[in-house]
Structures are given as C-alpha cells and as structure tokens.
Backbone as XML, in Angstrom:
<?xml version="1.0"?>
<chain id="A" units="angstrom">
  <residue number="1" name="MET">
    <atom name="N" x="0.840" y="-1.173" z="0.000"/>
    <atom name="CA" x="0.000" y="0.000" z="0.000"/>
    <atom name="C" x="0.890" y="1.243" z="0.000"/>
  </residue>
  <residue number="2" name="SER">
    <atom name="N" x="0.545" y="2.216" z="-0.806"/>
    <atom name="CA" x="1.370" y="3.411" z="-0.898"/>
    <atom name="C" x="1.132" y="4.348" z="0.284"/>
  </residue>
  <residue number="3" name="GLU">
    <atom name="N" x="2.182" y="5.084" z="0.612"/>
    <atom name="CA" x="2.109" y="6.024" z="1.723"/>
    <atom name="C" x="1.275" y="7.235" z="1.328"/>
  </residue>
  <residue number="4" name="LYS">
    <atom name="N" x="0.424" y="7.699" z="2.239"/>
    <atom name="CA" x="-0.408" y="8.873" z="1.963"/>
    <atom name="C" x="0.429" y="10.127" z="2.049"/>
  </residue>
  <residue number="5" name="LYS">
    <atom name="N" x="0.152" y="11.072" z="1.168"/>
    <atom name="CA" x="0.850" y="12.354" z="1.132"/>
    <atom name="C" x="-0.149" y="13.471" z="1.409"/>
  </residue>
  <residue number="6" name="GLN">
    <atom name="N" x="0.336" y="14.567" z="1.936"/>
    <atom name="CA" x="-0.518" y="15.702" z="2.240"/>
    <atom name="C" x="-0.252" y="16.818" z="1.255"/>
  </residue>
  <residue number="7" name="ILE">
    <atom name="N" x="-1.324" y="17.474" z="0.827"/>
    <atom name="CA" x="-1.228" y="18.634" z="-0.050"/>
    <atom name="C" x="-1.929" y="19.785" z="0.652"/>
  </residue>
  <residue number="8" name="LYS">
    <atom name="N" x="-1.271" y="20.947" z="0.662"/>
    <atom name="CA" x="-1.861" y="22.135" z="1.285"/>
    <atom name="C" x="-1.987" y="23.233" z="0.243"/>
  </residue>
  <residue number="9" name="PHE">
    <atom name="N" x="-3.014" y="24.053" z="0.394"/>
    <atom name="CA" x="-3.124" y="25.258" z="-0.412"/>
    <atom name="C" x="-3.833" y="26.312" z="0.413"/>
  </residue>
  <residue number="10" name="TYR">
    <atom name="N" x="-3.651" y="27.549" z="0.031"/>
    <atom name="CA" x="-4.205" y="28.663" z="0.779"/>
    <atom name="C" x="-5.302" y="29.351" z="-0.002"/>
  </residue>
  <residue number="11" name="VAL">
    <atom name="N" x="-6.321" y="29.806" z="0.732"/>
    <atom name="CA" x="-7.428" y="30.550" z="0.129"/>
    <atom name="C" x="-7.703" y="31.763" z="1.015"/>
  </residue>
  <residue number="12" name="ASN">
    <atom name="N" x="-8.352" y="32.772" z="0.436"/>
    <atom name="CA" x="-8.737" y="33.906" z="1.263"/>
    <atom name="C" x="-10.045" y="33.564" z="1.985"/>
  </residue>
  <residue number="13" name="GLU">
    <atom name="N" x="-10.508" y="34.458" z="2.853"/>
    <atom name="CA" x="-11.694" y="34.172" z="3.662"/>
    <atom name="C" x="-12.936" y="33.937" z="2.811"/>
  </residue>
  <residue number="14" name="GLU">
    <atom name="N" x="-13.100" y="34.745" z="1.766"/>
    <atom name="CA" x="-14.263" y="34.586" z="0.883"/>
    <atom name="C" x="-14.245" y="33.227" z="0.183"/>
  </residue>
  <residue number="15" name="GLU">
    <atom name="N" x="-13.073" y="32.821" z="-0.283"/>
    <atom name="CA" x="-12.947" y="31.511" z="-0.944"/>
    <atom name="C" x="-13.205" y="30.383" z="0.039"/>
  </residue>
  <residue number="16" name="GLN">
    <atom name="N" x="-12.730" y="30.546" z="1.263"/>
    <atom name="CA" x="-12.954" y="29.520" z="2.283"/>
    <atom name="C" x="-14.442" y="29.347" z="2.567"/>
  </residue>
  <residue number="17" name="LEU">
    <atom name="N" x="-15.151" y="30.466" z="2.721"/>
    <atom name="CA" x="-16.595" y="30.394" z="2.979"/>
    <atom name="C" x="-17.325" y="29.742" z="1.811"/>
  </residue>
  <residue number="18" name="ARG">
    <atom name="N" x="-16.904" y="30.066" z="0.591"/>
    <atom name="CA" x="-17.548" y="29.472" z="-0.584"/>
    <atom name="C" x="-17.297" y="27.959" z="-0.631"/>
  </residue>
  <residue number="19" name="LEU">
    <atom name="N" x="-16.076" y="27.534" z="-0.349"/>
    <atom name="CA" x="-15.774" y="26.096" z="-0.328"/>
    <atom name="C" x="-16.596" y="25.383" z="0.742"/>
  </residue>
  <residue number="20" name="LYS">
    <atom name="N" x="-16.729" y="25.999" z="1.913"/>
    <atom name="CA" x="-17.544" y="25.389" z="2.978"/>
    <atom name="C" x="-18.995" y="25.257" z="2.534"/>
  </residue>
  <residue number="21" name="ARG">
    <atom name="N" x="-19.519" y="26.326" z="1.899"/>
    <atom name="CA" x="-20.909" y="26.307" z="1.448"/>
    <atom name="C" x="-21.118" y="25.239" z="0.373"/>
  </residue>
  <residue number="22" name="LEU">
    <atom name="N" x="-20.226" y="25.191" z="-0.607"/>
    <atom name="CA" x="-20.364" y="24.217" z="-1.689"/>
    <atom name="C" x="-20.242" y="22.785" z="-1.167"/>
  </residue>
  <residue number="23" name="ALA">
    <atom name="N" x="-19.323" y="22.567" z="-0.249"/>
    <atom name="CA" x="-19.163" y="21.224" z="0.330"/>
    <atom name="C" x="-20.394" y="20.833" z="1.135"/>
  </residue>
  <residue number="24" name="SER">
    <atom name="N" x="-20.899" y="21.764" z="1.939"/>
    <atom name="CA" x="-22.053" y="21.427" z="2.783"/>
    <atom name="C" x="-23.303" y="21.165" z="1.949"/>
  </residue>
  <residue number="25" name="LEU">
    <atom name="N" x="-23.436" y="21.838" z="0.810"/>
    <atom name="CA" x="-24.583" y="21.586" z="-0.064"/>
    <atom name="C" x="-24.579" y="20.154" z="-0.597"/>
  </residue>
  <residue number="26" name="ARG">
    <atom name="N" x="-23.424" y="19.534" z="-0.596"/>
    <atom name="CA" x="-23.287" y="18.157" z="-1.084"/>
    <atom name="C" x="-23.052" y="17.163" z="0.050"/>
  </residue>
  <residue number="27" name="TYR">
    <atom name="N" x="-23.216" y="17.642" z="1.297"/>
    <atom name="CA" x="-23.001" y="16.800" z="2.476"/>
    <atom name="C" x="-21.595" y="16.202" z="2.484"/>
  </residue>
  <residue number="28" name="MET">
    <atom name="N" x="-20.623" y="17.029" z="2.117"/>
    <atom name="CA" x="-19.222" y="16.601" z="2.075"/>
    <atom name="C" x="-18.405" y="17.531" z="2.961"/>
  </residue>
  <residue number="29" name="SER">
    <atom name="N" x="-17.243" y="17.043" z="3.391"/>
    <atom name="CA" x="-16.298" y="17.921" z="4.080"/>
    <atom name="C" x="-15.569" y="18.747" z="3.017"/>
  </residue>
  <residue number="30" name="VAL">
    <atom name="N" x="-14.955" y="19.836" z="3.435"/>
    <atom name="CA" x="-14.209" y="20.663" z="2.481"/>
    <atom name="C" x="-13.058" y="19.862" z="1.853"/>
  </residue>
  <residue number="31" name="PRO">
    <atom name="N" x="-12.257" y="19.116" z="2.640"/>
    <atom name="CA" x="-11.190" y="18.333" z="2.014"/>
    <atom name="C" x="-11.715" y="17.299" z="1.001"/>
  </residue>
  <residue number="32" name="ALA">
    <atom name="N" x="-12.809" y="16.615" z="1.346"/>
    <atom name="CA" x="-13.371" y="15.623" z="0.419"/>
    <atom name="C" x="-13.887" y="16.295" z="-0.851"/>
  </residue>
  <residue number="33" name="TYR">
    <atom name="N" x="-14.533" y="17.443" z="-0.697"/>
    <atom name="CA" x="-15.059" y="18.170" z="-1.855"/>
    <atom name="C" x="-13.926" y="18.643" z="-2.767"/>
  </residue>
  <residue number="34" name="THR">
    <atom name="N" x="-12.919" y="19.301" z="-2.180"/>
    <atom name="CA" x="-11.830" y="19.837" z="-3.005"/>
    <atom name="C" x="-11.030" y="18.716" z="-3.668"/>
  </residue>
  <residue number="35" name="LYS">
    <atom name="N" x="-10.844" y="17.608" z="-2.970"/>
    <atom name="CA" x="-10.127" y="16.467" z="-3.566"/>
    <atom name="C" x="-10.913" y="15.910" z="-4.743"/>
  </residue>
  <residue number="36" name="SER">
    <atom name="N" x="-12.221" y="15.754" z="-4.575"/>
    <atom name="CA" x="-13.064" y="15.234" z="-5.655"/>
    <atom name="C" x="-13.021" y="16.142" z="-6.874"/>
  </residue>
  <residue number="37" name="VAL">
    <atom name="N" x="-13.141" y="17.453" z="-6.652"/>
    <atom name="CA" x="-13.123" y="18.407" z="-7.754"/>
    <atom name="C" x="-11.758" y="18.389" z="-8.439"/>
  </residue>
  <residue number="38" name="ALA">
    <atom name="N" x="-10.674" y="18.379" z="-7.642"/>
    <atom name="CA" x="-9.318" y="18.381" z="-8.200"/>
    <atom name="C" x="-9.042" y="17.132" z="-9.030"/>
  </residue>
  <residue number="39" name="LEU">
    <atom name="N" x="-9.638" y="16.009" z="-8.637"/>
    <atom name="CA" x="-9.423" y="14.754" z="-9.370"/>
    <atom name="C" x="-10.406" y="14.570" z="-10.526"/>
  </residue>
  <residue number="40" name="GLY">
    <atom name="N" x="-11.244" y="15.563" z="-10.767"/>
    <atom name="CA" x="-12.140" y="15.529" z="-11.915"/>
    <atom name="C" x="-13.413" y="14.731" z="-11.734"/>
  </residue>
  <residue number="41" name="VAL">
    <atom name="N" x="-13.781" y="14.447" z="-10.491"/>
    <atom name="CA" x="-15.034" y="13.731" z="-10.238"/>
    <atom name="C" x="-16.192" y="14.632" z="-10.658"/>
  </residue>
  <residue number="42" name="GLN">
    <atom name="N" x="-17.149" y="14.090" z="-11.386"/>
    <atom name="CA" x="-18.306" y="14.865" z="-11.824"/>
    <atom name="C" x="-19.212" y="15.137" z="-10.627"/>
  </residue>
  <residue number="43" name="ILE">
    <atom name="N" x="-19.312" y="16.406" z="-10.248"/>
    <atom name="CA" x="-20.168" y="16.807" z="-9.137"/>
    <atom name="C" x="-21.202" y="17.761" z="-9.694"/>
  </residue>
  <residue number="44" name="HIS">
    <atom name="N" x="-22.464" y="17.440" z="-9.474"/>
    <atom name="CA" x="-23.545" y="18.301" z="-9.951"/>
    <atom name="C" x="-23.433" y="19.663" z="-9.291"/>
  </residue>
  <residue number="45" name="GLN">
    <atom name="N" x="-23.318" y="20.708" z="-10.087"/>
    <atom name="CA" x="-23.205" y="22.061" z="-9.550"/>
    <atom name="C" x="-24.587" y="22.576" z="-9.177"/>
  </residue>
  <residue number="46" name="VAL">
    <atom name="N" x="-24.725" y="23.019" z="-7.947"/>
    <atom name="CA" x="-25.976" y="23.598" z="-7.494"/>
    <atom name="C" x="-25.899" y="25.108" z="-7.653"/>
  </residue>
  <residue number="47" name="GLU">
    <atom name="N" x="-27.046" y="25.726" z="-7.799"/>
    <atom name="CA" x="-27.080" y="27.173" z="-7.935"/>
    <atom name="C" x="-26.961" y="27.801" z="-6.556"/>
  </residue>
  <residue number="48" name="GLU">
    <atom name="N" x="-26.001" y="28.692" z="-6.409"/>
    <atom name="CA" x="-25.837" y="29.395" z="-5.146"/>
    <atom name="C" x="-26.775" y="30.593" z="-5.128"/>
  </residue>
  <residue number="49" name="ILE">
    <atom name="N" x="-27.405" y="30.790" z="-3.999"/>
    <atom name="CA" x="-28.314" y="31.921" z="-3.837"/>
    <atom name="C" x="-27.769" y="32.792" z="-2.712"/>
  </residue>
  <residue number="50" name="TYR">
    <atom name="N" x="-27.586" y="34.057" z="-3.003"/>
    <atom name="CA" x="-27.065" y="34.989" z="-2.010"/>
    <atom name="C" x="-28.187" y="35.887" z="-1.516"/>
  </residue>
  <residue number="51" name="VAL">
    <atom name="N" x="-28.271" y="36.036" z="-0.222"/>
    <atom name="CA" x="-29.252" y="36.919" z="0.379"/>
    <atom name="C" x="-28.470" y="37.899" z="1.245"/>
  </residue>
  <residue number="52" name="GLU">
    <atom name="N" x="-28.587" y="39.185" z="0.921"/>
    <atom name="CA" x="-27.850" y="40.193" z="1.667"/>
    <atom name="C" x="-28.811" y="41.148" z="2.359"/>
  </residue>
  <residue number="53" name="ASN">
    <atom name="N" x="-28.687" y="41.222" z="3.678"/>
    <atom name="CA" x="-29.451" y="42.184" z="4.484"/>
    <atom name="C" x="-30.940" y="42.210" z="4.148"/>
  </residue>
  <residue number="54" name="LYS">
    <atom name="N" x="-31.514" y="41.060" z="3.949"/>
    <atom name="CA" x="-32.954" y="40.975" z="3.691"/>
    <atom name="C" x="-33.657" y="40.663" z="4.996"/>
  </residue>
  <residue number="55" name="ARG">
    <atom name="N" x="-34.759" y="41.339" z="5.223"/>
    <atom name="CA" x="-35.572" y="41.060" z="6.400"/>
    <atom name="C" x="-36.466" y="39.869" z="6.096"/>
  </residue>
  <residue number="56" name="ILE">
    <atom name="N" x="-36.609" y="39.022" z="7.072"/>
    <atom name="CA" x="-37.478" y="37.855" z="6.927"/>
    <atom name="C" x="-38.618" y="38.028" z="7.913"/>
  </residue>
  <residue number="57" name="ASP">
    <atom name="N" x="-39.854" y="37.992" z="7.403"/>
    <atom name="CA" x="-40.974" y="38.154" z="8.328"/>
    <atom name="C" x="-41.141" y="36.897" z="9.179"/>
  </residue>
  <residue number="58" name="ALA">
    <atom name="N" x="-41.928" y="37.012" z="10.233"/>
    <atom name="CA" x="-42.042" y="35.954" z="11.245"/>
    <atom name="C" x="-42.505" y="34.621" z="10.663"/>
  </residue>
  <residue number="59" name="SER">
    <atom name="N" x="-43.501" y="34.643" z="9.765"/>
    <atom name="CA" x="-44.006" y="33.377" z="9.214"/>
    <atom name="C" x="-42.956" y="32.714" z="8.314"/>
  </residue>
  <residue number="60" name="ASP">
    <atom name="N" x="-42.204" y="33.524" z="7.563"/>
    <atom name="CA" x="-41.138" y="32.966" z="6.726"/>
    <atom name="C" x="-40.022" y="32.382" z="7.587"/>
  </residue>
  <residue number="61" name="ARG">
    <atom name="N" x="-39.657" y="33.109" z="8.642"/>
    <atom name="CA" x="-38.620" y="32.628" z="9.547"/>
    <atom name="C" x="-39.048" y="31.305" z="10.187"/>
  </residue>
  <residue number="62" name="GLU">
    <atom name="N" x="-40.307" y="31.221" z="10.585"/>
    <atom name="CA" x="-40.836" y="30.004" z="11.193"/>
    <atom name="C" x="-40.734" y="28.820" z="10.226"/>
  </residue>
  <residue number="63" name="LEU">
    <atom name="N" x="-41.088" y="29.065" z="8.972"/>
    <atom name="CA" x="-41.011" y="28.003" z="7.962"/>
    <atom name="C" x="-39.564" y="27.559" z="7.753"/>
  </residue>
  <residue number="64" name="LEU">
    <atom name="N" x="-38.641" y="28.509" z="7.651"/>
    <atom name="CA" x="-37.233" y="28.169" z="7.451"/>
    <atom name="C" x="-36.662" y="27.422" z="8.654"/>
  </residue>
  <residue number="65" name="GLU">
    <atom name="N" x="-37.037" y="27.829" z="9.857"/>
    <atom name="CA" x="-36.569" y="27.138" z="11.056"/>
    <atom name="C" x="-37.104" y="25.712" z="11.107"/>
  </residue>
  <residue number="66" name="GLU">
    <atom name="N" x="-38.365" y="25.534" z="10.716"/>
    <atom name="CA" x="-38.947" y="24.188" z="10.688"/>
    <atom name="C" x="-38.232" y="23.313" z="9.667"/>
  </residue>
  <residue number="67" name="LEU">
    <atom name="N" x="-37.896" y="23.887" z="8.536"/>
    <atom name="CA" x="-37.169" y="23.156" z="7.493"/>
    <atom name="C" x="-35.826" y="22.663" z="8.025"/>
  </residue>
  <residue number="68" name="VAL">
    <atom name="N" x="-35.105" y="23.523" z="8.727"/>
    <atom name="CA" x="-33.816" y="23.154" z="9.307"/>
    <atom name="C" x="-34.004" y="22.089" z="10.383"/>
  </residue>
  <residue number="69" name="GLN">
    <atom name="N" x="-35.015" y="22.236" z="11.236"/>
    <atom name="CA" x="-35.277" y="21.252" z="12.289"/>
    <atom name="C" x="-35.574" y="19.876" z="11.697"/>
  </residue>
  <residue number="70" name="ARG">
    <atom name="N" x="-36.412" y="19.843" z="10.667"/>
    <atom name="CA" x="-36.765" y="18.565" z="10.042"/>
    <atom name="C" x="-35.532" y="17.887" z="9.465"/>
  </residue>
  <residue number="71" name="GLU">
    <atom name="N" x="-34.640" y="18.663" z="8.871"/>
    <atom name="CA" x="-33.432" y="18.094" z="8.272"/>
    <atom name="C" x="-32.486" y="17.586" z="9.352"/>
  </residue>
  <residue number="72" name="GLN">
    <atom name="N" x="-32.370" y="18.301" z="10.456"/>
    <atom name="CA" x="-31.425" y="17.939" z="11.508"/>
    <atom name="C" x="-31.834" y="16.695" z="12.277"/>
  </residue>
  <residue number="73" name="LYS">
    <atom name="N" x="-33.112" y="16.425" z="12.349"/>
    <atom name="CA" x="-33.577" y="15.287" z="13.144"/>
    <atom name="C" x="-33.122" y="13.945" z="12.573"/>
  </residue>
  <residue number="74" name="LYS">
    <atom name="N" x="-33.239" y="13.758" z="11.272"/>
    <atom name="CA" x="-32.950" y="12.458" z="10.686"/>
    <atom name="C" x="-31.965" y="12.526" z="9.522"/>
  </residue>
  <residue number="75" name="GLY">
    <atom name="N" x="-31.463" y="13.716" z="9.210"/>
    <atom name="CA" x="-30.546" y="13.832" z="8.089"/>
    <atom name="C" x="-31.260" y="13.988" z="6.756"/>
  </residue>
  <residue number="76" name="TYR">
    <atom name="N" x="-32.572" y="14.020" z="6.781"/>
    <atom name="CA" x="-33.353" y="14.268" z="5.567"/>
    <atom name="C" x="-34.595" y="15.045" z="5.968"/>
  </residue>
  <residue number="77" name="ILE">
    <atom name="N" x="-35.278" y="15.577" z="4.999"/>
    <atom name="CA" x="-36.460" y="16.385" z="5.280"/>
    <atom name="C" x="-37.707" y="15.531" z="5.107"/>
  </residue>
  <residue number="78" name="ARG">
    <atom name="N" x="-38.432" y="15.322" z="6.213"/>
    <atom name="CA" x="-39.683" y="14.583" z="6.153"/>
    <atom name="C" x="-40.748" y="15.527" z="5.603"/>
  </residue>
  <residue number="79" name="VAL">
    <atom name="N" x="-41.474" y="15.058" z="4.648"/>
    <atom name="CA" x="-42.460" y="15.912" z="3.988"/>
    <atom name="C" x="-43.869" y="15.436" z="4.323"/>
  </residue>
  <residue number="80" name="ASP">
    <atom name="N" x="-44.737" y="16.375" z="4.614"/>
    <atom name="CA" x="-46.152" y="16.067" z="4.719"/>
    <atom name="C" x="-46.888" y="17.077" z="3.855"/>
  </residue>
  <residue number="81" name="MET">
    <atom name="N" x="-48.128" y="16.823" z="3.554"/>
    <atom name="CA" x="-48.879" y="17.652" z="2.612"/>
    <atom name="C" x="-48.987" y="19.104" z="3.063"/>
  </residue>
  <residue number="82" name="GLU">
    <atom name="N" x="-49.293" y="19.333" z="4.338"/>
    <atom name="CA" x="-49.457" y="20.699" z="4.835"/>
    <atom name="C" x="-48.128" y="21.461" z="4.760"/>
  </residue>
  <residue number="83" name="PHE">
    <atom name="N" x="-47.050" y="20.800" z="5.152"/>
    <atom name="CA" x="-45.734" y="21.439" z="5.100"/>
    <atom name="C" x="-45.341" y="21.706" z="3.648"/>
  </residue>
  <residue number="84" name="ASN">
    <atom name="N" x="-45.600" y="20.769" z="2.783"/>
    <atom name="CA" x="-45.309" y="20.923" z="1.357"/>
    <atom name="C" x="-46.024" y="22.160" z="0.799"/>
  </residue>
  <residue number="85" name="GLU">
    <atom name="N" x="-47.283" y="22.329" z="1.135"/>
    <atom name="CA" x="-48.055" y="23.472" z="0.647"/>
    <atom name="C" x="-47.467" y="24.783" z="1.156"/>
  </residue>
  <residue number="86" name="ARG">
    <atom name="N" x="-47.103" y="24.831" z="2.442"/>
    <atom name="CA" x="-46.490" y="26.039" z="2.996"/>
    <atom name="C" x="-45.174" y="26.352" z="2.302"/>
  </residue>
  <residue number="87" name="LEU">
    <atom name="N" x="-44.389" y="25.339" z="2.020"/>
    <atom name="CA" x="-43.109" y="25.524" z="1.348"/>
    <atom name="C" x="-43.309" y="26.039" z="-0.085"/>
  </residue>
  <residue number="88" name="ILE">
    <atom name="N" x="-44.295" y="25.513" z="-0.779"/>
    <atom name="CA" x="-44.596" y="25.961" z="-2.144"/>
    <atom name="C" x="-45.059" y="27.412" z="-2.134"/>
  </residue>
  <residue number="89" name="GLN">
    <atom name="N" x="-45.921" y="27.787" z="-1.189"/>
    <atom name="CA" x="-46.393" y="29.166" z="-1.090"/>
    <atom name="C" x="-45.238" y="30.125" z="-0.787"/>
  </residue>
  <residue number="90" name="PHE">
    <atom name="N" x="-44.338" y="29.691" z="0.081"/>
    <atom name="CA" x="-43.161" y="30.496" z="0.402"/>
    <atom name="C" x="-42.314" y="30.713" z="-0.854"/>
  </residue>
  <residue number="91" name="ALA">
    <atom name="N" x="-42.077" y="29.648" z="-1.607"/>
    <atom name="CA" x="-41.269" y="29.753" z="-2.829"/>
    <atom name="C" x="-41.911" y="30.702" z="-3.832"/>
  </residue>
  <residue number="92" name="LYS">
    <atom name="N" x="-43.218" y="30.576" z="-4.016"/>
    <atom name="CA" x="-43.929" y="31.457" z="-4.962"/>
    <atom name="C" x="-43.816" y="32.913" z="-4.530"/>
  </residue>
  <residue number="93" name="LYS">
    <atom name="N" x="-43.978" y="33.153" z="-3.215"/>
    <atom name="CA" x="-43.896" y="34.511" z="-2.696"/>
    <atom name="C" x="-42.499" y="35.101" z="-2.921"/>
  </residue>
  <residue number="94" name="LYS">
    <atom name="N" x="-41.475" y="34.330" z="-2.652"/>
    <atom name="CA" x="-40.113" y="34.818" z="-2.796"/>
    <atom name="C" x="-39.735" y="35.028" z="-4.266"/>
  </residue>
  <residue number="95" name="LEU">
    <atom name="N" x="-40.235" y="34.169" z="-5.124"/>
    <atom name="CA" x="-39.955" y="34.316" z="-6.563"/>
    <atom name="C" x="-40.658" y="35.527" z="-7.156"/>
  </residue>
  <residue number="96" name="ALA">
    <atom name="N" x="-41.758" y="35.930" z="-6.551"/>
    <atom name="CA" x="-42.519" y="37.089" z="-7.046"/>
    <atom name="C" x="-41.866" y="38.412" z="-6.609"/>
  </residue>
  <residue number="97" name="GLU">
    <atom name="N" x="-41.015" y="38.366" z="-5.597"/>
    <atom name="CA" x="-40.389" y="39.595" z="-5.087"/>
    <atom name="C" x="-39.373" y="40.160" z="-6.062"/>
  </residue>
</chain>
C-alpha cells in the first residue's frame, strides 16, 4: 500500500466560505469536496443563492426554522402535505419579489 501524502493550499476568507458552502450543499467535508473536484469527479453544480441584508418576516422565519429542524432530526427532510403546501407558497412569494 502506498504512503499517503498531504497537499496544502491557501485561500482567502471569501474563498474559504464558498468552499464550505459548496461542500455542505453536497453533504461533504471541504477536504473531500476539493479532492473530488481536483481529481475531476463529476459533481452536480448547485445554484448558489445569495441573500444580503434581507428582512425575513415571522411566518417565513418560522417556515425556514422548521425546514432546518426537520433536516437535523434524521438527516433528511420529512415531507407532509401541509408542510409541502407552505413551502410551495413560500417559494412562490419569494420568486414574485
């Protein structure tokens, strides 16, 4: 078995945050993500959405918090009809803005 080697590289703070975000969107660590990309593994690129200084009203915040809670409990988002409808209405509202 061959000996493992370490490779280091430096990024600025903005690049570091972007790598963390991209890795987390794929449920990967930053080292695993960067290694996969560097080795040419086909990774589906997701669209990044930036939100800057936007106010979130109470009902929207509640929906987003519930979404995060559902994901954290089991590692996936459990869907029910009522929650699905609220999520669709939220998406339509945000897309109309």
